[in-house]
A tleap script that builds the chain and sets N, CA, C and O, in Angstrom:
source leaprc.protein.ff14SB
mol = sequence {
  NMET ARG PHE TRP LEU ILE PHE ILE LEU ILE
  PHE PHE ALA VAL ARG TYR VAL LEU PRO ILE
  VAL LEU ARG TRP ALA LEU ASN SER PHE VAL
  ARG LYS GLN MET ARG ASN GLY GLY PHE VAL
  VAL PRO PRO GLN ALA ALA PRO ARG GLN ASP
  ARG GLU PRO GLY GLN ILE HIE VAL ASP TYR
  VAL PRO PRO THR ALA ALA LYS PRO LYS PRO
  ASN GLU PHE LYS GLY GLY GLU TYR VAL ASP
  PHE GLU GLU VAL CLYS
}
set mol.1.N position { 0.826 -1.208 0.055 }
set mol.1.CA position { -0.011 -0.024 0.045 }
set mol.1.C position { 0.938 1.167 0.117 }
set mol.1.O position { 0.535 2.129 -0.537 }
set mol.2.N position { 1.974 1.324 0.681 }
set mol.2.CA position { 2.754 2.264 0.894 }
set mol.2.C position { 3.433 2.732 -0.578 }
set mol.2.O position { 3.470 3.867 -1.054 }
set mol.3.N position { 3.895 1.625 -1.068 }
set mol.3.CA position { 4.600 1.743 -2.205 }
set mol.3.C position { 3.658 2.320 -3.486 }
set mol.3.O position { 4.167 2.926 -4.429 }
set mol.4.N position { 2.257 2.051 -3.385 }
set mol.4.CA position { 1.472 2.667 -4.413 }
set mol.4.C position { 1.248 4.018 -4.265 }
set mol.4.O position { 1.083 4.729 -5.257 }
set mol.5.N position { 1.219 4.535 -2.947 }
set mol.5.CA position { 0.981 5.885 -2.570 }
set mol.5.C position { 2.404 6.655 -3.009 }
set mol.5.O position { 2.230 7.679 -3.670 }
set mol.6.N position { 3.520 6.356 -2.777 }
set mol.6.CA position { 4.600 7.012 -3.266 }
set mol.6.C position { 4.709 6.838 -4.830 }
set mol.6.O position { 5.136 7.826 -5.428 }
set mol.7.N position { 4.412 5.816 -5.521 }
set mol.7.CA position { 4.390 5.784 -6.861 }
set mol.7.C position { 3.417 6.858 -7.406 }
set mol.7.O position { 3.752 7.657 -8.281 }
set mol.8.N position { 2.251 6.828 -6.863 }
set mol.8.CA position { 1.084 7.780 -7.472 }
set mol.8.C position { 1.603 9.130 -7.083 }
set mol.8.O position { 1.650 9.954 -7.997 }
set mol.9.N position { 2.022 9.530 -5.831 }
set mol.9.CA position { 2.628 10.911 -5.774 }
set mol.9.C position { 3.784 11.310 -6.401 }
set mol.9.O position { 4.135 12.485 -6.284 }
set mol.10.N position { 4.566 10.377 -7.175 }
set mol.10.CA position { 5.973 10.555 -7.980 }
set mol.10.C position { 5.347 10.928 -9.301 }
set mol.10.O position { 5.723 11.926 -9.916 }
set mol.11.N position { 4.125 9.908 -9.860 }
set mol.11.CA position { 3.577 10.165 -11.070 }
set mol.11.C position { 2.996 11.558 -11.191 }
set mol.11.O position { 3.273 12.263 -12.161 }
set mol.12.N position { 2.239 11.942 -10.275 }
set mol.12.CA position { 1.550 13.450 -10.131 }
set mol.12.C position { 2.629 14.469 -10.198 }
set mol.12.O position { 2.531 15.456 -10.926 }
set mol.13.N position { 3.631 14.240 -9.460 }
set mol.13.CA position { 4.479 15.377 -9.263 }
set mol.13.C position { 5.323 15.384 -10.708 }
set mol.13.O position { 5.638 16.492 -11.141 }
set mol.14.N position { 5.699 14.210 -11.463 }
set mol.14.CA position { 6.464 14.276 -12.627 }
set mol.14.C position { 5.157 14.864 -13.638 }
set mol.14.O position { 5.322 15.841 -14.369 }
set mol.15.N position { 4.114 14.266 -13.572 }
set mol.15.CA position { 3.114 14.529 -14.709 }
set mol.15.C position { 2.566 16.173 -14.711 }
set mol.15.O position { 2.344 16.772 -15.763 }
set mol.16.N position { 2.414 16.703 -13.538 }
set mol.16.CA position { 2.095 18.124 -13.467 }
set mol.16.C position { 2.865 19.358 -12.692 }
set mol.16.O position { 2.654 20.548 -12.927 }
set mol.17.N position { 3.692 18.903 -11.832 }
set mol.17.CA position { 4.625 19.707 -11.248 }
set mol.17.C position { 5.949 19.962 -12.044 }
set mol.17.O position { 6.475 21.071 -12.134 }
set mol.18.N position { 6.405 18.875 -12.582 }
set mol.18.CA position { 7.651 19.097 -13.274 }
set mol.18.C position { 7.758 19.947 -14.486 }
set mol.18.O position { 8.781 20.577 -14.756 }
set mol.19.N position { 6.394 19.952 -15.405 }
set mol.19.CA position { 6.608 20.918 -16.426 }
set mol.19.C position { 6.477 22.305 -16.035 }
set mol.19.O position { 7.002 23.171 -16.735 }
set mol.20.N position { 5.973 22.539 -15.222 }
set mol.20.CA position { 5.911 23.898 -14.445 }
set mol.20.C position { 6.841 24.538 -13.997 }
set mol.20.O position { 6.903 25.768 -14.020 }
set mol.21.N position { 7.782 23.699 -13.478 }
set mol.21.CA position { 9.293 23.947 -12.858 }
set mol.21.C position { 10.079 24.279 -13.994 }
set mol.21.O position { 10.686 25.345 -14.095 }
set mol.22.N position { 10.074 23.158 -15.061 }
set mol.22.CA position { 10.939 23.274 -16.301 }
set mol.22.C position { 10.527 24.492 -16.969 }
set mol.22.O position { 11.468 25.125 -17.448 }
set mol.23.N position { 9.429 24.966 -17.122 }
set mol.23.CA position { 9.110 26.219 -17.956 }
set mol.23.C position { 9.161 27.399 -17.068 }
set mol.23.O position { 9.078 28.405 -17.773 }
set mol.24.N position { 9.250 27.659 -15.977 }
set mol.24.CA position { 9.670 28.587 -14.937 }
set mol.24.C position { 11.104 28.737 -15.267 }
set mol.24.O position { 11.517 29.782 -15.771 }
set mol.25.N position { 11.873 27.748 -15.008 }
set mol.25.CA position { 13.423 27.851 -15.229 }
set mol.25.C position { 13.868 28.153 -16.565 }
set mol.25.O position { 14.662 29.077 -16.741 }
set mol.26.N position { 13.384 27.382 -17.631 }
set mol.26.CA position { 13.819 27.796 -18.987 }
set mol.26.C position { 13.453 29.327 -19.311 }
set mol.26.O position { 14.299 30.006 -19.891 }
set mol.27.N position { 12.262 29.870 -18.967 }
set mol.27.CA position { 12.012 31.181 -18.810 }
set mol.27.C position { 12.821 32.313 -18.068 }
set mol.27.O position { 13.033 33.446 -18.501 }
set mol.28.N position { 13.158 31.879 -17.084 }
set mol.28.CA position { 14.237 32.820 -16.326 }
set mol.28.C position { 15.650 32.594 -16.895 }
set mol.28.O position { 16.410 33.558 -16.812 }
set mol.29.N position { 16.062 31.596 -17.395 }
set mol.29.CA position { 17.199 31.436 -18.236 }
set mol.29.C position { 17.121 32.316 -19.268 }
set mol.29.O position { 17.907 33.259 -19.364 }
set mol.30.N position { 16.063 32.057 -20.222 }
set mol.30.CA position { 16.055 33.263 -21.391 }
set mol.30.C position { 16.108 34.439 -21.167 }
set mol.30.O position { 16.849 35.170 -21.824 }
set mol.31.N position { 15.336 34.887 -20.190 }
set mol.31.CA position { 15.215 36.357 -19.724 }
set mol.31.C position { 16.743 36.736 -19.054 }
set mol.31.O position { 17.013 37.937 -19.052 }
set mol.32.N position { 17.486 36.054 -18.638 }
set mol.32.CA position { 18.570 36.458 -18.234 }
set mol.32.C position { 19.319 36.469 -19.283 }
set mol.32.O position { 19.970 37.512 -19.344 }
set mol.33.N position { 19.544 35.612 -20.306 }
set mol.33.CA position { 20.377 35.681 -21.420 }
set mol.33.C position { 19.992 36.780 -22.173 }
set mol.33.O position { 20.968 37.425 -22.555 }
set mol.34.N position { 18.922 37.227 -22.523 }
set mol.34.CA position { 18.738 38.270 -23.285 }
set mol.34.C position { 19.035 39.605 -22.596 }
set mol.34.O position { 19.340 40.549 -23.324 }
set mol.35.N position { 18.972 39.808 -21.108 }
set mol.35.CA position { 19.427 40.892 -20.435 }
set mol.35.C position { 20.881 40.923 -20.676 }
set mol.35.O position { 21.366 41.946 -21.158 }
set mol.36.N position { 21.527 40.048 -20.431 }
set mol.36.CA position { 23.270 40.014 -20.667 }
set mol.36.C position { 23.719 40.094 -22.079 }
set mol.36.O position { 24.917 40.152 -22.352 }
set mol.37.N position { 22.622 40.099 -23.147 }
set mol.37.CA position { 23.254 40.189 -24.499 }
set mol.37.C position { 23.701 38.790 -24.890 }
set mol.37.O position { 24.627 38.647 -25.687 }
set mol.38.N position { 23.009 37.662 -24.301 }
set mol.38.CA position { 23.497 36.269 -24.929 }
set mol.38.C position { 22.812 36.074 -26.194 }
set mol.38.O position { 22.258 36.989 -26.804 }
set mol.39.N position { 22.855 34.945 -26.552 }
set mol.39.CA position { 22.750 34.580 -28.009 }
set mol.39.C position { 23.101 35.555 -29.160 }
set mol.39.O position { 22.276 35.996 -29.959 }
set mol.40.N position { 24.077 35.764 -29.152 }
set mol.40.CA position { 24.776 36.773 -30.120 }
set mol.40.C position { 25.370 36.122 -31.192 }
set mol.40.O position { 26.269 35.340 -30.880 }
set mol.41.N position { 25.073 36.252 -32.541 }
set mol.41.CA position { 25.254 35.654 -33.655 }
set mol.41.C position { 26.533 36.326 -34.097 }
set mol.41.O position { 26.486 37.498 -34.470 }
set mol.42.N position { 27.708 35.640 -34.079 }
set mol.42.CA position { 29.002 36.227 -34.360 }
set mol.42.C position { 29.035 37.018 -35.944 }
set mol.42.O position { 28.254 36.516 -36.753 }
set mol.43.N position { 29.661 37.909 -36.322 }
set mol.43.CA position { 29.798 38.601 -37.284 }
set mol.43.C position { 30.430 37.882 -38.283 }
set mol.43.O position { 31.473 37.283 -38.019 }
set mol.44.N position { 29.811 37.848 -39.712 }
set mol.44.CA position { 30.337 37.229 -40.673 }
set mol.44.C position { 31.962 37.939 -41.228 }
set mol.44.O position { 32.309 39.088 -40.956 }
set mol.45.N position { 32.565 37.220 -41.818 }
set mol.45.CA position { 33.921 37.795 -42.117 }
set mol.45.C position { 33.692 38.702 -43.294 }
set mol.45.O position { 32.985 38.365 -44.244 }
set mol.46.N position { 34.249 39.757 -43.217 }
set mol.46.CA position { 33.952 40.770 -44.436 }
set mol.46.C position { 34.965 40.504 -45.489 }
set mol.46.O position { 36.174 40.289 -45.395 }
set mol.47.N position { 34.064 40.583 -46.653 }
set mol.47.CA position { 34.694 40.445 -48.190 }
set mol.47.C position { 35.803 41.138 -48.414 }
set mol.47.O position { 35.886 42.273 -47.943 }
set mol.48.N position { 36.793 40.626 -49.126 }
set mol.48.CA position { 37.916 41.285 -49.195 }
set mol.48.C position { 37.784 42.536 -50.342 }
set mol.48.O position { 37.002 42.321 -51.268 }
set mol.49.N position { 38.300 43.456 -50.329 }
set mol.49.CA position { 38.105 44.489 -51.341 }
set mol.49.C position { 39.538 44.981 -52.098 }
set mol.49.O position { 39.643 46.018 -52.753 }
set mol.50.N position { 40.409 44.187 -51.904 }
set mol.50.CA position { 41.638 44.346 -52.680 }
set mol.50.C position { 41.650 44.165 -54.324 }
set mol.50.O position { 42.593 44.606 -54.981 }
set mol.51.N position { 40.583 43.516 -54.912 }
set mol.51.CA position { 40.645 43.174 -56.071 }
set mol.51.C position { 39.617 43.892 -56.850 }
set mol.51.O position { 38.598 44.137 -56.204 }
set mol.52.N position { 39.631 44.331 -58.203 }
set mol.52.CA position { 38.719 45.186 -58.889 }
set mol.52.C position { 37.338 44.176 -58.777 }
set mol.52.O position { 37.351 42.993 -58.438 }
set mol.53.N position { 36.158 44.985 -59.159 }
set mol.53.CA position { 34.974 44.203 -59.266 }
set mol.53.C position { 34.730 43.534 -60.650 }
set mol.53.O position { 34.845 44.136 -61.717 }
set mol.54.N position { 34.392 42.270 -60.523 }
set mol.54.CA position { 34.169 41.508 -61.664 }
set mol.54.C position { 35.274 40.401 -61.634 }
set mol.54.O position { 35.084 39.474 -62.423 }
set mol.55.N position { 36.358 40.344 -60.884 }
set mol.55.CA position { 37.570 39.449 -61.171 }
set mol.55.C position { 37.158 38.474 -59.730 }
set mol.55.O position { 36.689 38.872 -58.664 }
set mol.56.N position { 37.502 37.161 -60.124 }
set mol.56.CA position { 37.358 35.807 -59.315 }
set mol.56.C position { 38.475 35.763 -58.476 }
set mol.56.O position { 39.515 36.273 -58.893 }
set mol.57.N position { 38.449 35.226 -57.325 }
set mol.57.CA position { 39.577 34.537 -56.413 }
set mol.57.C position { 39.362 33.256 -56.044 }
set mol.57.O position { 38.317 32.988 -55.451 }
set mol.58.N position { 40.094 32.477 -56.266 }
set mol.58.CA position { 40.042 31.150 -56.128 }
set mol.58.C position { 41.109 30.921 -54.770 }
set mol.58.O position { 42.273 31.298 -54.903 }
set mol.59.N position { 40.690 30.322 -53.528 }
set mol.59.CA position { 41.599 30.263 -52.500 }
set mol.59.C position { 42.351 28.759 -52.520 }
set mol.59.O position { 43.513 28.586 -52.153 }
set mol.60.N position { 41.550 27.816 -52.968 }
set mol.60.CA position { 42.345 26.567 -53.079 }
set mol.60.C position { 42.087 25.837 -54.698 }
set mol.60.O position { 40.980 25.810 -55.236 }
set mol.61.N position { 43.071 25.396 -55.175 }
set mol.61.CA position { 42.785 24.638 -56.537 }
set mol.61.C position { 43.316 23.347 -56.136 }
set mol.61.O position { 44.459 23.296 -55.683 }
set mol.62.N position { 42.531 22.183 -56.265 }
set mol.62.CA position { 43.010 20.792 -56.151 }
set mol.62.C position { 43.888 20.419 -57.179 }
set mol.62.O position { 43.656 20.776 -58.334 }
set mol.63.N position { 45.120 19.570 -56.820 }
set mol.63.CA position { 45.815 19.097 -58.014 }
set mol.63.C position { 45.145 18.341 -58.933 }
set mol.63.O position { 44.167 17.636 -58.683 }
set mol.64.N position { 45.670 18.486 -59.997 }
set mol.64.CA position { 45.089 17.806 -61.022 }
set mol.64.C position { 45.757 16.430 -61.326 }
set mol.64.O position { 46.988 16.435 -61.340 }
set mol.65.N position { 45.207 15.423 -61.535 }
set mol.65.CA position { 45.734 14.362 -61.678 }
set mol.65.C position { 46.114 14.045 -63.472 }
set mol.65.O position { 45.301 14.483 -64.285 }
set mol.66.N position { 46.990 13.508 -63.839 }
set mol.66.CA position { 47.382 13.400 -64.977 }
set mol.66.C position { 46.212 12.335 -65.953 }
set mol.66.O position { 45.909 11.150 -65.818 }
set mol.67.N position { 45.846 13.206 -66.774 }
set mol.67.CA position { 44.683 12.379 -67.480 }
set mol.67.C position { 45.160 11.043 -68.461 }
set mol.67.O position { 46.044 11.209 -69.301 }
set mol.68.N position { 44.717 10.152 -68.339 }
set mol.68.CA position { 45.192 9.008 -69.204 }
set mol.68.C position { 44.865 9.235 -70.711 }
set mol.68.O position { 43.751 9.684 -70.980 }
set mol.69.N position { 45.734 8.965 -71.705 }
set mol.69.CA position { 45.526 8.962 -73.043 }
set mol.69.C position { 44.546 8.052 -73.412 }
set mol.69.O position { 44.305 7.099 -72.671 }
set mol.70.N position { 43.853 8.236 -74.620 }
set mol.70.CA position { 43.109 7.283 -75.227 }
set mol.70.C position { 43.666 5.919 -75.530 }
set mol.70.O position { 43.056 4.866 -75.343 }
set mol.71.N position { 45.002 6.049 -76.063 }
set mol.71.CA position { 45.717 4.695 -76.759 }
set mol.71.C position { 46.217 3.965 -75.265 }
set mol.71.O position { 46.452 2.758 -75.312 }
set mol.72.N position { 46.351 4.553 -74.183 }
set mol.72.CA position { 47.038 3.825 -73.042 }
set mol.72.C position { 45.955 2.720 -72.344 }
set mol.72.O position { 46.331 1.851 -71.558 }
set mol.73.N position { 44.696 2.883 -72.722 }
set mol.73.CA position { 43.717 1.916 -72.421 }
set mol.73.C position { 43.964 0.578 -72.627 }
set mol.73.O position { 43.816 0.223 -73.797 }
set mol.74.N position { 44.390 -0.509 -71.623 }
set mol.74.CA position { 44.773 -1.555 -72.080 }
set mol.74.C position { 43.451 -2.606 -72.333 }
set mol.74.O position { 43.610 -3.726 -72.816 }
set mol.75.N position { 42.417 -2.185 -72.019 }
set mol.75.CA position { 41.078 -3.082 -72.325 }
set mol.75.C position { 40.758 -3.655 -70.753 }
set mol.75.O position { 41.536 -3.541 -69.805 }
set mol.76.N position { 39.491 -4.264 -70.716 }
set mol.76.CA position { 39.094 -5.018 -69.578 }
set mol.76.C position { 38.910 -6.417 -69.745 }
set mol.76.O position { 39.316 -6.917 -70.794 }
set mol.77.N position { 38.389 -7.102 -68.924 }
set mol.77.CA position { 37.936 -8.383 -69.057 }
set mol.77.C position { 36.852 -8.469 -69.545 }
set mol.77.O position { 35.961 -7.693 -69.198 }
set mol.78.N position { 36.651 -9.417 -70.459 }
set mol.78.CA position { 35.448 -9.852 -71.071 }
set mol.78.C position { 34.544 -11.116 -70.509 }
set mol.78.O position { 34.833 -12.311 -70.437 }
set mol.79.N position { 33.384 -10.433 -70.148 }
set mol.79.CA position { 32.511 -11.595 -69.362 }
set mol.79.C position { 31.493 -12.024 -70.290 }
set mol.79.O position { 30.761 -11.153 -70.761 }
set mol.80.N position { 31.316 -13.336 -70.657 }
set mol.80.CA position { 30.314 -13.828 -71.467 }
set mol.80.C position { 29.194 -14.049 -70.611 }
set mol.80.O position { 29.394 -14.462 -69.468 }
set mol.81.N position { 28.130 -13.842 -70.994 }
set mol.81.CA position { 26.689 -14.003 -70.228 }
set mol.81.C position { 25.638 -14.507 -71.180 }
set mol.81.O position { 25.589 -14.146 -72.356 }
set mol.82.N position { 24.953 -15.199 -70.727 }
set mol.82.CA position { 23.604 -15.623 -71.179 }
set mol.82.C position { 22.371 -15.174 -70.504 }
set mol.82.O position { 22.129 -15.123 -69.298 }
set mol.83.N position { 21.571 -14.830 -71.611 }
set mol.83.CA position { 20.275 -14.431 -71.317 }
set mol.83.C position { 19.238 -15.311 -70.619 }
set mol.83.O position { 18.746 -16.252 -71.242 }
set mol.84.N position { 18.910 -15.076 -69.458 }
set mol.84.CA position { 18.030 -15.986 -68.879 }
set mol.84.C position { 16.534 -15.614 -69.049 }
set mol.84.O position { 16.198 -14.519 -68.598 }
set mol.85.N position { 15.392 -16.558 -69.772 }
set mol.85.CA position { 14.343 -16.281 -69.961 }
set mol.85.C position { 13.216 -16.752 -68.717 }
set mol.85.O position { 12.020 -16.487 -68.836 }
savepdb mol mol.pdb
quit
């Protein structure tokens, strides 16, 4: 009997009291952050102005692999197949 009474009290506390407490705590945290200037988005990096308009600047160009010539292809393996009906 005692177990069920404690279980019911905990259930009602979690079901009804906990959401109210969490809402109050979250509300006070957000208000404090807004007063202190929290939640600030950092400024974006300013674009460079040392080149003329219309010019393109690329920071990184990956190294290019040597392209194989068409006559260097040694062929592949031929696989014969039968059509299944």
